[in-house]
N, C-alpha and C positions, 0 to 999 in steps of 0.2 A: 580565533578573531580577538581582536582586543575592543575595548570601547570604555565610554564613561557613560554615566546616566544623571538622570536630574535631581538626584538626591545628594551629590557630592560624594558619592562613595568613591573609593580609588578604583582604578581600572584593573583588570587582572585577564588573562588569557583563560578562557571556559572549555578546557579540554573536556569535560564532561558532556556540554552539550553539542560540541562538534562529535563525541562518539555516538552521542544518543541518535544524532540526526544520521551517522552513518549506518547505525545498526537498523534504524528504520528501513534506510535503503536495502541494505543486505538481506534484511530479513523477507522483503518483497521477491526478491529474487528465488530465494527458497521456497515460499509460498507458490511461487508461480509453477515451479518445477512440481508441486503437486497435481497440479491441476489434470495431467491425465492418467491418475490411478484413483479415479472416481469411477463409480458405475454409471450413475445418471444424474439427472439434476434432481436431487435432494433438495427441494426449495421449501424455505421456511420464510414465508411474507416475501417472496420475493428475489431472496439470495439463491442464486442457481450456480451450482456445481458446474462449470463450463469447461469443455474441452477447446484451449486456446490453438491448439495444433491441429484441430480438427479429428484427433483420433484418440481413442481409448487405449490405452496399454493393455497388453493380452494378459498382464499378470494382476490386474487388478482384481480385488477379492471384496466381499461384503467389509471384512475388517478393514482393510485399506482405505473404503470410501468413508467409513464412520469415524476410524480413527484420524484419517488425515483431515477430515471435515472440521472435527474438533480442535486440530492444530490450527488448521486456518481461522477459524472463528475466534481463538484466544489471540492471536497475534491482530488479527484485525479489527479487534475490539478497541486497541488502543495504538497500533503503529502509526498509522497516518496522523491521527490526533496529536500523538507526540511532534512528528515532524511538522506539523503547522504550529503548533505551539513554540517549537526552536524557531521557525521561518518569522514568527512574530516577534520575538525576541531580538533576532539580528537585524529584523526590519527597523526596529528603533534605532540600533547602534548606527545603520547606514542613513538613516534618517538625519541623525545627528550631525552628520557631515555634511548636508545640505541635500535640497530635494532634489537638484540636477544632478548630483554626484552618484544619488541614489537612482535616478532614473537610468544614468548612463549603465552604472554597475548592473543592475537588473536586467538591462536592454542585451548587455553581454552574456551575461551568466544564465537568463532564463528567457527571455525572449528569441534569440538567435537559437541556442539548442531546441526550444521548441517548434519553431518554422522548420528548421532543418529536420527535426523529427517527422513532422508531419508531411513533410515532401519527400523524404527519403525512406524512412523507416516503416511508417504506417503502409504504404504500398507493399513493401517486401513482405512485411507480416501476412499483409491480405494473400499475397502469391503464394507462401510458403503454407497458408491453411489452405488454400486449394490443393496443393500438394498432399497434405495430411487427409483431407476430405477424400481423396482419390486412393491413396494407400489403405484408408480404412475399408472402403469397398473390395480391393483386392489387392493383398499384401505385396504382391509383387511387381504393383505399379510404380512408374517410374514419374518425373515430373511432368505433369501435364500442361506442354506449353500452349497447345491449341486452347484448351479452357480455359487457362489464365488470359490468355490474349482477348478471348471472347467475354471474360468477366470485365475487361477494364474496358472494351470499345461500347459494350452493350449498355452502359450505364448503373449495372448492379454495384459496381465499385463505389459509386458516388451515394447509393442507396444506403450502403454499409459503412460509409466513410465516417470516423469519428476518431477522438483521441486517443482511445485505447488506453494503454497504460501509461501515458504521457498526460492523462488528465489532470495530473498535480501541477504540471506546470502551469495549465489554463487557469486553475483556482487560484494559484499564486499571483498571477498577474492581474486576476479581478480583484484581489486584496492590496495588491499595490495600488491599482489606479483608484481604488474606494478610499484609499490613507492618503494618497497624493490632493484629493478633491475634498475628503471631510476633514482632515487635519487643520489647513488652512481657513476653513471655513468656520469651523468652531472657534479657531481663534481670533478671527475678524469680529465674531460675534461677542467676543469676551466669555465664552463658554470654557475653553482649554483648561484655564487656570484652574477654575474651580472644580472643574470636572476631574484634572489631574490629580487634585488633593484628595477628593472623595475616592478615587481609584486608589491612591495609596492607601487610604485607611484601611478600605476595603479588602486588598491584599494582604495587608498586616494581619488582619483577622482571620482571614481564609486560609493562608499558609501557616499560620501557627495552631491552626486546628485540626484535630484528627478526623473530624467530620465533615471537612473541605467538600469531599465528593457529593454529599448529600445537597448542599447548599448550592452546589453548580450544579448539579443534575436536574434543579427546579426549571431554569430557563431553556437548559437543555431539553428537556421534556417536552415542554410546549413547542420547541421548533421540530422535533420528530414528530409530532402530531402532524406538522405539516408536509412530510415528505412520504414518499410513497413505500418506502422499504426500512424498516429499524435496521437492517445490516447495511444499508447504504450501497446496496450492489448495483445501482445505476450511474456512478461516478464516471466514467467514460463513455457513456453511450450517446452522446452529443456534444457537438460545440458550443451550445447553448447552456450555460451553467445553471444547475438546478437551484432555484432560489432557495429551496428548504437545505440544499448541502452548503450552498453559499453560507448561509446564518449558521449552520451546525459547526463547521469547520471554522467560521470566522470567530466563533465564540474561544476556540482555541487558539488562533491568531492572535486575538484582543487580550486574553491572558497573558500570553507570552510577551507582548507589547509592556502589557503594564507591569509586568514582572522585570523587565528591565529597568524602571524605575526604581525598584526596591530589590536589587540584586542580593542583599544581604539575605532576603526569605529564603533563597535558595536552600540555605542551611536548614531552614526550620523545614522544608520538604524533605531534606536528606534525613531529619531526624524522625519523620512521620512517616516515610517510605513502608516500613513493614505495616504499619496500621493501615494505610492504604491499600497494600497488598493482600493483606488478608481479608479484606471486604471485598474486593476484587473477585477474590479465589471462591469465597462462600457465593457470591453471585454468578460466577461462571459456571461453578456446579450446578447450581438450578437450571442454567440453559442447557447444560450438557445433557441431564436429565429429560428435559422436554424435547430436545434436538435429536439424542439416539433414540428415545421411544418412539417419535415420529419417523425416524429415519427406518427403523426396524420392523416398524408398522407397514410403510410403504413397501418394503421387501417383500414382507412375508404376505401381501395381500396384491403384489403387483402392481402398485399404483405409483404415480409419480411420473414427471415425465423423462423419457429417455433423451439423453443428451446428444442430439442428431449431429449428422456430418453436415447437413446444411438446413436452410430453411424448408421445411415442408417435407423432409426426409425423415425415414424413421431407422433407427440403428437397432441393432441387436439389444435386447433387454438382459442385464446382469442375471448370472445365475441364481434361482430361486432360494430363499432359506426355509421354504417348505418342503417338504416330500425329500426325493432322492436329490435335489440339488441340480435337475435337469435345466437346460436353457430354455426361458419362455419369451413371449415377445409381447410387447406394450404398445399399442397402437394408439400413441398420443402424439401425433407428428409436432404439435405446436407447444412451445414453453407457456408455463400458466401466467395468467395477466397479471400485471404487477398490483401487489396486494393480496394475492391467492397463495395459496398453500398447496404445493406439491401436486399441482395438477389438479387438485379436488375442484376447482372450479367455483369454491364457494369463499368469501371473507371470513376472517376469522371472527368469533363472537367478541363483540366490546371489551369484556374483561381481559379476554388474552391479547386483544390489539393494545390495549392501554397498558397491560403488566409487561408486554415484551418492550414497549417505549420507554416505561420507566426503568427497568432492569438495564435498558441498552443505556440510557442516560447515566446512570449510577456506575455500572461497568465500565463506560467510557471513562469516565472523571477518575475512580478508583485507580485502575491500570495505569492511566496516564498519569498521574501524580506519582504513582508509584516508580514508574519508570524514570521520571526526572530525578526523585530523589534518590533512587538506587544509583543514577549514574554520578549523580553529585557525590554521593557517599563513597563511593569505590573506584571512580574514573577520573578525577578531579586531577591528578598529576600528569604532568608531560609523561609521554613515553613514544619512543620513535616508532615502533610499529604499529601502536594505535593512531598516530597522526597519520601515517602511510596509508592505512585501509580507510582513514577518513577522507583522506585526497582522493582515493581511487575509488569511494562509493558512488558518487554522481555518474562517473562514466560508465561502471558497471552495472549501474540500474538502467541508464540509457540505452546500452548497447546490447543486454542480456537477452530481450525476446527475439530478435531475429536469429540469435544463435541457440536458444534454448529449444524453441520449436523443431528446427532440424534434428536436433538430439532426441527429441521426444519420439521424433517420426520414424528417425532410425533404429530406436532402440525399442520400439512399441511389441516388436514379435521377438525379441532375446528372451531364450528360454531360462529366464531367471527369476526368483521370487522379488515381488515389489519392494522388499525391505531392504535388498541387496541392489536394486537398480536403482532407486532412488538415490541414496549417498551416491552412486558412481556418476550417475547423472551430474551430479552437484558438483563431484571432483571434477570431472571432465570440464562443466561450464565455468567453474570458479578457477581453476587452472589457466583455462585459456584466457579468461578474461583480465586475468591479474596479469598474465605474460604480455599481452596486447596493449594494456593501459602501460606497464613499465618501461616497453621497447618503443611503442609508437604514439602512445599519447601524452604521458608526462613531461618529457624532453622537449614537446615540440607545440606549435602555436595552439593546436587543439589542447593541450593541457593548460597553456595561458588562458584559453576561453573558461574551461570549465573550474580551474583551481585558482584563477585570478593571476597566476604565474608560472612560468615553465620551472621544474624540479629536474635533476639530473636522476636518469634510470639507476635503479638499485640493483639489478640482477647482473650486469657486468661487473660492478664493482665486487658484488657478492661470489660470484664465479673466480674472479682474481684473486679473492682472500681464499678461497677454497684449495685454488692451485697452488699459491704462495706455502699454504699449511701442507700441502701434501708433497712438498719438494724438498 
């Protein structure tokens, strides 16, 4: 994207932020592919390892559960935070073109995909999950058409209906509406000019400081005290945006908006990225020690909530880490209440409650600023492949779950270890999505909606060059 800013700096294409936005989307695809390799809901303050496809992979082990939980937690600590920061940055660019131009652009690029996804993709995801639940109960089960029909006709579908993995589009729309209301209101009251000047000075001090995460963590910590989960696990559970999450992600969106006014500060973030990353890794190590200790304790004691095939159903428990590893059963049918740990039914003590939220605030800003700085430092130059991946990432994220879930169901009983099955799953998933994007999305009207314009397909041209080289 190109743009100008309020400080008179020259516009330039920010390939780094395009790449960061794409990485956030594609990381989501990978993280979602790990869901079937957990063992049960290893819950830390409401964060629950859930089986989206309704089935646990037969290759899941205590090692896969604990290791992939840490991988998920690491990227979840900053992935969407960085996405909303970039969204705020580009929202300022769009607003500078005019409020109505921004409304038209966002309606086509965000609102239309959101409504289409809710109408088409979420019901499909629900139906696939019912198939997964049926196959979890009987490995040879086919698609339960009768059960799917009853589910949609009985009203159960409406009870469970939510934005699911499209939640971020809902929050983007909320931020745009707030922006379109708040910006003119502040300007009419004469506050916008002084507010912008103060924001510019504050951004300058923050972005040049290696301790920026600590300063930004203060308001974030206060907001996290209002949320039910420090891991922000309730993002996609309702069409009614969670106020705490609006404020939490709104901070990152607002930071990106303010950063657009002082784009030269991106270079300061690039210079400090290693310091931010070091701070983040120290904090993440603390969370790993706590999380792994808790997970191992739950597995040893047979505690925790087994991830169920459906509401009120009990799924087989994982192999026990104690004794000879024989399978056990844990009769905890319901997930833990929000704010409770691992089905224990008790809220954490106040020191742990406050400590987890403080670490979450510090960790979020440390790794988010490190990601922005890293991409500015190493991916700021144009690259054809990087641009292609950035263009494809939006489509791939929107389309991946209805394909991922059937693959997880189909592969659930394959006699392969999880460390082979997971990369194989992602290879098939990614290859299929990229091929469909290139041939059926990129050069069509759908590509124009998602990318802003149509682009020629690359695969036919690539095959043509290969044939020419072989002749």
